[in-house]
PDB file of the backbone (N, CA, C, O) and the ligand in Angstrom, with CONECT records:
HET     ZN  A 101       1
ATOM      1  N   UNK A   1       0.840  -1.204   0.000  1.00  0.00           N
ATOM      2  CA  UNK A   1       0.000   0.000   0.000  1.00  0.00           C
ATOM      3  C   UNK A   1       0.874   1.253   0.000  1.00  0.00           C
ATOM      4  O   UNK A   1       1.948   1.288   0.601  1.00  0.00           O
ATOM      5  N   UNK A   2       0.394   2.250  -0.673  1.00  0.00           N
ATOM      6  CA  UNK A   2       1.090   3.533  -0.669  1.00  0.00           C
ATOM      7  C   UNK A   2       0.089   4.599  -0.220  1.00  0.00           C
ATOM      8  O   UNK A   2      -1.112   4.346  -0.125  1.00  0.00           O
ATOM      9  N   UNK A   3       0.600   5.764   0.045  1.00  0.00           N
ATOM     10  CA  UNK A   3      -0.269   6.836   0.522  1.00  0.00           C
ATOM     11  C   UNK A   3      -0.562   7.816  -0.614  1.00  0.00           C
ATOM     12  O   UNK A   3       0.341   8.313  -1.286  1.00  0.00           O
ATOM     13  N   UNK A   4      -1.814   8.066  -0.798  1.00  0.00           N
ATOM     14  CA  UNK A   4      -2.229   9.116  -1.723  1.00  0.00           C
ATOM     15  C   UNK A   4      -1.843  10.448  -1.065  1.00  0.00           C
ATOM     16  O   UNK A   4      -2.344  10.782   0.009  1.00  0.00           O
ATOM     17  N   UNK A   5      -0.950  11.205  -1.715  1.00  0.00           N
ATOM     18  CA  UNK A   5      -0.442  12.411  -1.046  1.00  0.00           C
ATOM     19  C   UNK A   5      -1.479  13.515  -0.908  1.00  0.00           C
ATOM     20  O   UNK A   5      -1.303  14.443  -0.119  1.00  0.00           O
ATOM     21  N   UNK A   6      -2.552  13.414  -1.668  1.00  0.00           N
ATOM     22  CA  UNK A   6      -3.547  14.482  -1.628  1.00  0.00           C
ATOM     23  C   UNK A   6      -4.446  14.333  -0.407  1.00  0.00           C
ATOM     24  O   UNK A   6      -4.666  15.291   0.335  1.00  0.00           O
ATOM     25  N   UNK A   7      -4.959  13.130  -0.208  1.00  0.00           N
ATOM     26  CA  UNK A   7      -5.904  12.950   0.897  1.00  0.00           C
ATOM     27  C   UNK A   7      -5.328  12.079   2.002  1.00  0.00           C
ATOM     28  O   UNK A   7      -5.983  11.850   3.018  1.00  0.00           O
ATOM     29  N   UNK A   8      -4.094  11.589   1.808  1.00  0.00           N
ATOM     30  CA  UNK A   8      -3.406  10.763   2.806  1.00  0.00           C
ATOM     31  C   UNK A   8      -4.065   9.408   3.053  1.00  0.00           C
ATOM     32  O   UNK A   8      -3.828   8.774   4.081  1.00  0.00           O
ATOM     33  N   UNK A   9      -4.874   8.979   2.125  1.00  0.00           N
ATOM     34  CA  UNK A   9      -5.481   7.655   2.271  1.00  0.00           C
ATOM     35  C   UNK A   9      -4.566   6.602   1.678  1.00  0.00           C
ATOM     36  O   UNK A   9      -3.757   6.885   0.795  1.00  0.00           O
ATOM     37  N   UNK A  10      -4.706   5.395   2.171  1.00  0.00           N
ATOM     38  CA  UNK A  10      -3.919   4.305   1.598  1.00  0.00           C
ATOM     39  C   UNK A  10      -4.507   3.887   0.260  1.00  0.00           C
ATOM     40  O   UNK A  10      -5.724   3.824   0.084  1.00  0.00           O
ATOM     41  N   UNK A  11      -3.605   3.601  -0.682  1.00  0.00           N
ATOM     42  CA  UNK A  11      -4.021   3.186  -2.015  1.00  0.00           C
ATOM     43  C   UNK A  11      -3.237   1.935  -2.377  1.00  0.00           C
ATOM     44  O   UNK A  11      -2.038   1.836  -2.115  1.00  0.00           O
ATOM     45  N   UNK A  12      -3.928   0.994  -2.977  1.00  0.00           N
ATOM     46  CA  UNK A  12      -3.252  -0.206  -3.465  1.00  0.00           C
ATOM     47  C   UNK A  12      -2.570   0.157  -4.784  1.00  0.00           C
ATOM     48  O   UNK A  12      -3.231   0.496  -5.766  1.00  0.00           O
ATOM     49  N   UNK A  13      -1.257   0.081  -4.789  1.00  0.00           N
ATOM     50  CA  UNK A  13      -0.556   0.538  -5.986  1.00  0.00           C
ATOM     51  C   UNK A  13      -0.789  -0.368  -7.202  1.00  0.00           C
ATOM     52  O   UNK A  13      -0.498   0.029  -8.330  1.00  0.00           O
ATOM     53  N   UNK A  14      -1.296  -1.549  -6.987  1.00  0.00           N
ATOM     54  CA  UNK A  14      -1.571  -2.435  -8.124  1.00  0.00           C
ATOM     55  C   UNK A  14      -2.934  -2.159  -8.722  1.00  0.00           C
ATOM     56  O   UNK A  14      -3.214  -2.585  -9.843  1.00  0.00           O
ATOM     57  N   UNK A  15      -3.775  -1.464  -8.006  1.00  0.00           N
ATOM     58  CA  UNK A  15      -5.122  -1.194  -8.502  1.00  0.00           C
ATOM     59  C   UNK A  15      -5.589   0.157  -8.000  1.00  0.00           C
ATOM     60  O   UNK A  15      -6.645   0.271  -7.379  1.00  0.00           O
ATOM     61  N   UNK A  16      -4.800   1.172  -8.272  1.00  0.00           N
ATOM     62  CA  UNK A  16      -5.146   2.506  -7.781  1.00  0.00           C
ATOM     63  C   UNK A  16      -6.370   3.027  -8.536  1.00  0.00           C
ATOM     64  O   UNK A  16      -6.310   3.206  -9.753  1.00  0.00           O
ATOM     65  N   UNK A  17      -7.466   3.270  -7.841  1.00  0.00           N
ATOM     66  CA  UNK A  17      -8.698   3.721  -8.517  1.00  0.00           C
ATOM     67  C   UNK A  17      -8.534   5.047  -9.243  1.00  0.00           C
ATOM     68  O   UNK A  17      -9.223   5.307 -10.229  1.00  0.00           O
ATOM     69  N   UNK A  18      -7.635   5.875  -8.766  1.00  0.00           N
ATOM     70  CA  UNK A  18      -7.470   7.185  -9.392  1.00  0.00           C
ATOM     71  C   UNK A  18      -6.321   7.216 -10.379  1.00  0.00           C
ATOM     72  O   UNK A  18      -5.981   8.269 -10.919  1.00  0.00           O
ATOM     73  N   UNK A  19      -5.722   6.054 -10.614  1.00  0.00           N
ATOM     74  CA  UNK A  19      -4.592   6.025 -11.524  1.00  0.00           C
ATOM     75  C   UNK A  19      -3.331   6.517 -10.858  1.00  0.00           C
ATOM     76  O   UNK A  19      -3.253   6.617  -9.633  1.00  0.00           O
ATOM     77  N   UNK A  20      -2.351   6.822 -11.675  1.00  0.00           N
ATOM     78  CA  UNK A  20      -1.076   7.230 -11.117  1.00  0.00           C
ATOM     79  C   UNK A  20      -0.497   8.373 -11.926  1.00  0.00           C
ATOM     80  O   UNK A  20      -0.933   8.655 -13.042  1.00  0.00           O
ATOM     81  N   UNK A  21       0.476   9.014 -11.348  1.00  0.00           N
ATOM     82  CA  UNK A  21       1.163  10.098 -12.031  1.00  0.00           C
ATOM     83  C   UNK A  21       2.637   9.974 -11.690  1.00  0.00           C
ATOM     84  O   UNK A  21       3.005   9.466 -10.631  1.00  0.00           O
ATOM     85  N   UNK A  22       3.456  10.434 -12.584  1.00  0.00           N
ATOM     86  CA  UNK A  22       4.884  10.402 -12.339  1.00  0.00           C
ATOM     87  C   UNK A  22       5.336  11.826 -12.033  1.00  0.00           C
ATOM     88  O   UNK A  22       4.984  12.777 -12.731  1.00  0.00           O
ATOM     89  N   UNK A  23       6.102  11.940 -10.999  1.00  0.00           N
ATOM     90  CA  UNK A  23       6.558  13.272 -10.631  1.00  0.00           C
ATOM     91  C   UNK A  23       7.944  13.154 -10.040  1.00  0.00           C
ATOM     92  O   UNK A  23       8.155  12.411  -9.081  1.00  0.00           O
ATOM     93  N   UNK A  24       8.879  13.873 -10.597  1.00  0.00           N
ATOM     94  CA  UNK A  24      10.268  13.835 -10.149  1.00  0.00           C
ATOM     95  C   UNK A  24      10.784  12.406 -10.003  1.00  0.00           C
ATOM     96  O   UNK A  24      11.469  12.071  -9.036  1.00  0.00           O
ATOM     97  N   UNK A  25      10.441  11.572 -10.984  1.00  0.00           N
ATOM     98  CA  UNK A  25      10.943  10.213 -10.959  1.00  0.00           C
ATOM     99  C   UNK A  25      10.196   9.284 -10.024  1.00  0.00           C
ATOM    100  O   UNK A  25      10.463   8.082 -10.001  1.00  0.00           O
ATOM    101  N   UNK A  26       9.284   9.810  -9.268  1.00  0.00           N
ATOM    102  CA  UNK A  26       8.499   8.961  -8.386  1.00  0.00           C
ATOM    103  C   UNK A  26       7.156   8.691  -9.020  1.00  0.00           C
ATOM    104  O   UNK A  26       6.612   9.532  -9.736  1.00  0.00           O
ATOM    105  N   UNK A  27       6.626   7.515  -8.753  1.00  0.00           N
ATOM    106  CA  UNK A  27       5.277   7.235  -9.220  1.00  0.00           C
ATOM    107  C   UNK A  27       4.346   7.411  -8.038  1.00  0.00           C
ATOM    108  O   UNK A  27       4.571   6.864  -6.958  1.00  0.00           O
ATOM    109  N   UNK A  28       3.313   8.174  -8.260  1.00  0.00           N
ATOM    110  CA  UNK A  28       2.388   8.490  -7.190  1.00  0.00           C
ATOM    111  C   UNK A  28       1.016   7.942  -7.562  1.00  0.00           C
ATOM    112  O   UNK A  28       0.564   8.084  -8.699  1.00  0.00           O
ATOM    113  N   UNK A  29       0.371   7.325  -6.607  1.00  0.00           N
ATOM    114  CA  UNK A  29      -0.913   6.676  -6.862  1.00  0.00           C
ATOM    115  C   UNK A  29      -2.027   7.422  -6.143  1.00  0.00           C
ATOM    116  O   UNK A  29      -1.823   8.045  -5.101  1.00  0.00           O
ATOM    117  N   UNK A  30      -3.204   7.338  -6.734  1.00  0.00           N
ATOM    118  CA  UNK A  30      -4.316   8.110  -6.190  1.00  0.00           C
ATOM    119  C   UNK A  30      -5.534   7.242  -5.940  1.00  0.00           C
ATOM    120  O   UNK A  30      -5.796   6.274  -6.654  1.00  0.00           O
ATOM    121  N   UNK A  31      -6.271   7.618  -4.902  1.00  0.00           N
ATOM    122  CA  UNK A  31      -7.467   6.854  -4.542  1.00  0.00           C
ATOM    123  C   UNK A  31      -8.629   7.212  -5.449  1.00  0.00           C
ATOM    124  O   UNK A  31      -9.612   6.477  -5.533  1.00  0.00           O
ATOM    125  N   UNK A  32      -8.512   8.326  -6.118  1.00  0.00           N
ATOM    126  CA  UNK A  32      -9.641   8.834  -6.881  1.00  0.00           C
ATOM    127  C   UNK A  32      -9.110   9.756  -7.979  1.00  0.00           C
ATOM    128  O   UNK A  32      -8.072  10.397  -7.814  1.00  0.00           O
ATOM    129  N   UNK A  33      -9.824   9.815  -9.087  1.00  0.00           N
ATOM    130  CA  UNK A  33      -9.372  10.697 -10.175  1.00  0.00           C
ATOM    131  C   UNK A  33      -9.361  12.158  -9.733  1.00  0.00           C
ATOM    132  O   UNK A  33      -8.577  12.965 -10.233  1.00  0.00           O
ATOM    133  N   UNK A  34     -10.233  12.481  -8.801  1.00  0.00           N
ATOM    134  CA  UNK A  34     -10.267  13.860  -8.307  1.00  0.00           C
ATOM    135  C   UNK A  34      -8.968  14.194  -7.584  1.00  0.00           C
ATOM    136  O   UNK A  34      -8.454  15.307  -7.693  1.00  0.00           O
ATOM    137  N   UNK A  35      -8.442  13.215  -6.843  1.00  0.00           N
ATOM    138  CA  UNK A  35      -7.174  13.438  -6.153  1.00  0.00           C
ATOM    139  C   UNK A  35      -6.051  13.640  -7.168  1.00  0.00           C
ATOM    140  O   UNK A  35      -5.181  14.492  -6.986  1.00  0.00           O
ATOM    141  N   UNK A  36      -6.083  12.857  -8.225  1.00  0.00           N
ATOM    142  CA  UNK A  36      -5.036  13.012  -9.230  1.00  0.00           C
ATOM    143  C   UNK A  36      -5.127  14.398  -9.882  1.00  0.00           C
ATOM    144  O   UNK A  36      -4.109  15.053 -10.103  1.00  0.00           O
ATOM    145  N   UNK A  37      -6.333  14.830 -10.181  1.00  0.00           N
ATOM    146  CA  UNK A  37      -6.510  16.148 -10.785  1.00  0.00           C
ATOM    147  C   UNK A  37      -6.019  17.235  -9.827  1.00  0.00           C
ATOM    148  O   UNK A  37      -5.374  18.199 -10.238  1.00  0.00           O
ATOM    149  N   UNK A  38      -6.329  17.063  -8.569  1.00  0.00           N
ATOM    150  CA  UNK A  38      -5.872  18.036  -7.576  1.00  0.00           C
ATOM    151  C   UNK A  38      -4.352  18.052  -7.522  1.00  0.00           C
ATOM    152  O   UNK A  38      -3.723  19.109  -7.472  1.00  0.00           O
ATOM    153  N   UNK A  39      -3.781  16.862  -7.532  1.00  0.00           N
ATOM    154  CA  UNK A  39      -2.330  16.766  -7.500  1.00  0.00           C
ATOM    155  C   UNK A  39      -1.700  17.434  -8.718  1.00  0.00           C
ATOM    156  O   UNK A  39      -0.732  18.183  -8.598  1.00  0.00           O
ATOM    157  N   UNK A  40      -2.258  17.154  -9.878  1.00  0.00           N
ATOM    158  CA  UNK A  40      -1.639  17.666 -11.108  1.00  0.00           C
ATOM    159  C   UNK A  40      -1.778  19.176 -11.236  1.00  0.00           C
ATOM    160  O   UNK A  40      -1.024  19.816 -11.969  1.00  0.00           O
ATOM    161  N   UNK A  41      -2.724  19.728 -10.535  1.00  0.00           N
ATOM    162  CA  UNK A  41      -2.861  21.182 -10.565  1.00  0.00           C
ATOM    163  C   UNK A  41      -1.722  21.844  -9.794  1.00  0.00           C
ATOM    164  O   UNK A  41      -1.281  22.943 -10.128  1.00  0.00           O
ATOM    165  N   UNK A  42      -1.259  21.149  -8.754  1.00  0.00           N
ATOM    166  CA  UNK A  42      -0.243  21.763  -7.903  1.00  0.00           C
ATOM    167  C   UNK A  42       0.629  20.690  -7.242  1.00  0.00           C
ATOM    168  O   UNK A  42       0.638  20.540  -6.020  1.00  0.00           O
ATOM    169  N   UNK A  43       1.364  19.944  -8.086  1.00  0.00           N
ATOM    170  CA  UNK A  43       2.101  18.790  -7.548  1.00  0.00           C
ATOM    171  C   UNK A  43       3.094  19.135  -6.448  1.00  0.00           C
ATOM    172  O   UNK A  43       3.274  18.356  -5.511  1.00  0.00           O
ATOM    173  N   UNK A  44       3.733  20.280  -6.547  1.00  0.00           N
ATOM    174  CA  UNK A  44       4.758  20.611  -5.561  1.00  0.00           C
ATOM    175  C   UNK A  44       4.200  20.746  -4.154  1.00  0.00           C
ATOM    176  O   UNK A  44       4.913  20.592  -3.162  1.00  0.00           O
ATOM    177  N   UNK A  45       2.934  21.032  -4.096  1.00  0.00           N
ATOM    178  CA  UNK A  45       2.300  21.168  -2.791  1.00  0.00           C
ATOM    179  C   UNK A  45       2.245  19.827  -2.057  1.00  0.00           C
ATOM    180  O   UNK A  45       2.215  19.779  -0.827  1.00  0.00           O
ATOM    181  N   UNK A  46       2.232  18.743  -2.832  1.00  0.00           N
ATOM    182  CA  UNK A  46       2.010  17.434  -2.224  1.00  0.00           C
ATOM    183  C   UNK A  46       3.254  16.566  -2.137  1.00  0.00           C
ATOM    184  O   UNK A  46       3.290  15.602  -1.372  1.00  0.00           O
ATOM    185  N   UNK A  47       4.262  16.897  -2.908  1.00  0.00           N
ATOM    186  CA  UNK A  47       5.481  16.090  -2.876  1.00  0.00           C
ATOM    187  C   UNK A  47       6.607  16.960  -2.346  1.00  0.00           C
ATOM    188  O   UNK A  47       6.860  18.044  -2.872  1.00  0.00           O
ATOM    189  N   UNK A  48       7.277  16.496  -1.319  1.00  0.00           N
ATOM    190  CA  UNK A  48       8.404  17.294  -0.820  1.00  0.00           C
ATOM    191  C   UNK A  48       9.423  17.495  -1.920  1.00  0.00           C
ATOM    192  O   UNK A  48       9.641  16.609  -2.746  1.00  0.00           O
ATOM    193  N   UNK A  49      10.027  18.622  -1.930  1.00  0.00           N
ATOM    194  CA  UNK A  49      10.941  18.974  -3.002  1.00  0.00           C
ATOM    195  C   UNK A  49      12.041  17.934  -3.181  1.00  0.00           C
ATOM    196  O   UNK A  49      12.783  17.633  -2.246  1.00  0.00           O
ATOM    197  N   UNK A  50      12.138  17.391  -4.388  1.00  0.00           N
ATOM    198  CA  UNK A  50      13.168  16.408  -4.744  1.00  0.00           C
ATOM    199  C   UNK A  50      13.421  15.422  -3.612  1.00  0.00           C
ATOM    200  O   UNK A  50      14.555  15.197  -3.189  1.00  0.00           O
ATOM    201  N   UNK A  51      12.362  14.864  -3.157  1.00  0.00           N
ATOM    202  CA  UNK A  51      12.393  13.945  -2.027  1.00  0.00           C
ATOM    203  C   UNK A  51      13.541  12.938  -2.137  1.00  0.00           C
ATOM    204  O   UNK A  51      13.600  12.138  -3.071  1.00  0.00           O
ATOM    205  N   UNK A  52      14.439  12.999  -1.172  1.00  0.00           N
ATOM    206  CA  UNK A  52      15.512  12.007  -1.114  1.00  0.00           C
ATOM    207  C   UNK A  52      16.719  12.331  -1.959  1.00  0.00           C
ATOM    208  O   UNK A  52      17.826  11.888  -1.652  1.00  0.00           O
ATOM    209  N   UNK A  53      16.526  13.101  -3.024  1.00  0.00           N
ATOM    210  CA  UNK A  53      17.646  13.291  -3.939  1.00  0.00           C
ATOM    211  C   UNK A  53      18.794  14.088  -3.343  1.00  0.00           C
ATOM    212  O   UNK A  53      19.947  13.926  -3.742  1.00  0.00           O
ATOM    213  N   UNK A  54      18.478  14.934  -2.402  1.00  0.00           N
ATOM    214  CA  UNK A  54      19.530  15.738  -1.792  1.00  0.00           C
ATOM    215  C   UNK A  54      20.260  14.979  -0.691  1.00  0.00           C
ATOM    216  O   UNK A  54      21.279  15.447  -0.183  1.00  0.00           O
ATOM    217  N   UNK A  55      19.758  13.840  -0.330  1.00  0.00           N
ATOM    218  CA  UNK A  55      20.344  13.091   0.779  1.00  0.00           C
ATOM    219  C   UNK A  55      21.011  11.827   0.289  1.00  0.00           C
ATOM    220  O   UNK A  55      20.521  11.244  -0.678  1.00  0.00           O
ATOM    221  N   UNK A  56      22.075  11.370   0.875  1.00  0.00           N
ATOM    222  CA  UNK A  56      22.806  12.122   1.883  1.00  0.00           C
ATOM    223  C   UNK A  56      23.558  13.271   1.242  1.00  0.00           C
ATOM    224  O   UNK A  56      24.034  13.155   0.113  1.00  0.00           O
ATOM    225  N   UNK A  57      23.663  14.333   1.929  1.00  0.00           N
ATOM    226  CA  UNK A  57      24.286  15.521   1.377  1.00  0.00           C
ATOM    227  C   UNK A  57      25.668  15.217   0.806  1.00  0.00           C
ATOM    228  O   UNK A  57      26.628  14.986   1.542  1.00  0.00           O
ATOM    229  N   UNK A  58      25.742  15.222  -0.486  1.00  0.00           N
ATOM    230  CA  UNK A  58      27.019  14.929  -1.120  1.00  0.00           C
ATOM    231  C   UNK A  58      27.757  16.242  -1.341  1.00  0.00           C
ATOM    232  O   UNK A  58      27.272  17.126  -2.047  1.00  0.00           O
ATOM    233  N   UNK A  59      28.888  16.358  -0.755  1.00  0.00           N
ATOM    234  CA  UNK A  59      29.691  17.563  -0.912  1.00  0.00           C
ATOM    235  C   UNK A  59      31.092  17.132  -1.304  1.00  0.00           C
ATOM    236  O   UNK A  59      31.821  16.573  -0.485  1.00  0.00           O
ATOM    237  N   UNK A  60      31.485  17.390  -2.578  1.00  0.00           N
ATOM    238  CA  UNK A  60      32.790  16.907  -3.041  1.00  0.00           C
ATOM    239  C   UNK A  60      33.945  17.424  -2.193  1.00  0.00           C
ATOM    240  O   UNK A  60      35.011  16.811  -2.150  1.00  0.00           O
ATOM    241  N   UNK A  61      33.738  18.521  -1.536  1.00  0.00           N
ATOM    242  CA  UNK A  61      34.834  19.077  -0.740  1.00  0.00           C
ATOM    243  C   UNK A  61      35.219  18.164   0.412  1.00  0.00           C
ATOM    244  O   UNK A  61      36.348  18.218   0.900  1.00  0.00           O
ATOM    245  N   UNK A  62      34.305  17.342   0.841  1.00  0.00           N
ATOM    246  CA  UNK A  62      34.617  16.500   1.995  1.00  0.00           C
ATOM    247  C   UNK A  62      35.638  15.421   1.652  1.00  0.00           C
ATOM    248  O   UNK A  62      36.147  14.753   2.551  1.00  0.00           O
ATOM    249  N   UNK A  63      35.947  15.238   0.371  1.00  0.00           N
ATOM    250  CA  UNK A  63      36.949  14.238  -0.029  1.00  0.00           C
ATOM    251  C   UNK A  63      38.286  14.871  -0.373  1.00  0.00           C
ATOM    252  O   UNK A  63      39.193  14.192  -0.856  1.00  0.00           O
ATOM    253  N   UNK A  64      38.411  16.151  -0.130  1.00  0.00           N
ATOM    254  CA  UNK A  64      39.634  16.832  -0.529  1.00  0.00           C
ATOM    255  C   UNK A  64      40.539  17.170   0.662  1.00  0.00           C
ATOM    256  O   UNK A  64      41.622  17.730   0.491  1.00  0.00           O
ATOM    257  N   UNK A  65      40.090  16.831   1.842  1.00  0.00           N
ATOM    258  CA  UNK A  65      40.906  17.163   3.011  1.00  0.00           C
ATOM    259  C   UNK A  65      42.060  16.196   3.218  1.00  0.00           C
ATOM    260  O   UNK A  65      42.274  15.285   2.419  1.00  0.00           O
ATOM    261  N   UNK A  66      42.800  16.404   4.300  1.00  0.00           N
ATOM    262  CA  UNK A  66      43.904  15.489   4.651  1.00  0.00           C
ATOM    263  C   UNK A  66      43.337  14.128   5.016  1.00  0.00           C
ATOM    264  O   UNK A  66      42.261  14.026   5.606  1.00  0.00           O
ATOM    265  N   UNK A  67      44.068  13.090   4.660  1.00  0.00           N
ATOM    266  CA  UNK A  67      43.650  11.755   5.049  1.00  0.00           C
ATOM    267  C   UNK A  67      44.471  11.274   6.219  1.00  0.00           C
ATOM    268  O   UNK A  67      44.268  10.159   6.699  1.00  0.00           O
TER     269      UNK A  67
HETATM  270 ZN    ZN A 101      -7.163  10.525  -2.495  1.00  0.00          ZN2+
END
């Protein structure tokens, strides 16, 4: 089960009644087509910005110090 980010309800990802949408490489499932429409109107409101991609904080400078 996954969480519909619009209404926070659980959705079966194999049979999502509202279908799915892809956003920033993630697939998001919806309990209802209305939730998907709401999501698509303002996806950033429902998905944290680049979820996970910034972590762990990769900073090339941390490999340039003394060993
Ligand atoms: Zn929903």
